[in-house]
C-alpha positions in Angstrom: 52.3 53.4 167.1 54.2 56.5 165.9 56.8 56.0 168.6 57.3 52.4 167.5 57.7 53.5 163.9 60.1 56.3 164.9 62.2 53.8 167.0 62.3 51.3 164.1 63.3 54.0 161.6 66.0 55.3 164.0 67.3 51.7 164.5 67.4 51.1 160.7 69.1 54.4 160.0 71.7 53.7 162.8 72.4 50.2 161.4 72.8 51.6 157.8 75.2 54.3 159.1 77.2 51.7 161.0 77.4 49.4 157.9 78.4 52.3 155.7 81.1 53.4 158.1 82.5 49.9 158.3 82.6 49.6 154.5 84.2 53.0 154.3 86.9 52.1 156.7 87.6 48.8 154.9 87.8 50.7 151.6 90.3 53.2 153.1 92.5 50.4 154.5 92.5 48.6 151.1 93.5 51.8 149.4 96.6 52.4 151.4 99.8 51.0 149.8 101.6 48.2 151.5 104.7 49.1 153.4 108.0 47.6 152.1 109.3 44.7 154.1 113.0 45.5 154.1 115.1 44.1 156.9 117.2 46.4 159.0 120.1 43.8 159.3 121.0 41.2 156.7 123.2 38.2 157.4 125.8 39.2 154.9 126.9 42.4 156.6 125.9 41.6 160.2 129.4 40.5 161.1 131.3 43.3 159.3 130.6 45.9 162.0 132.9 44.3 164.6 
């Protein structure tokens, strides 16, 4: 019975660790600022280089 209890506690601890890691990763991804979406070429000056 003690092995079953140890296995269940290990499984619960591993599941809690996995959920905590997933929530931490999501929190880190939400904390990073968005990159600016600036185009490299615009239509106004695309034809001026020729």
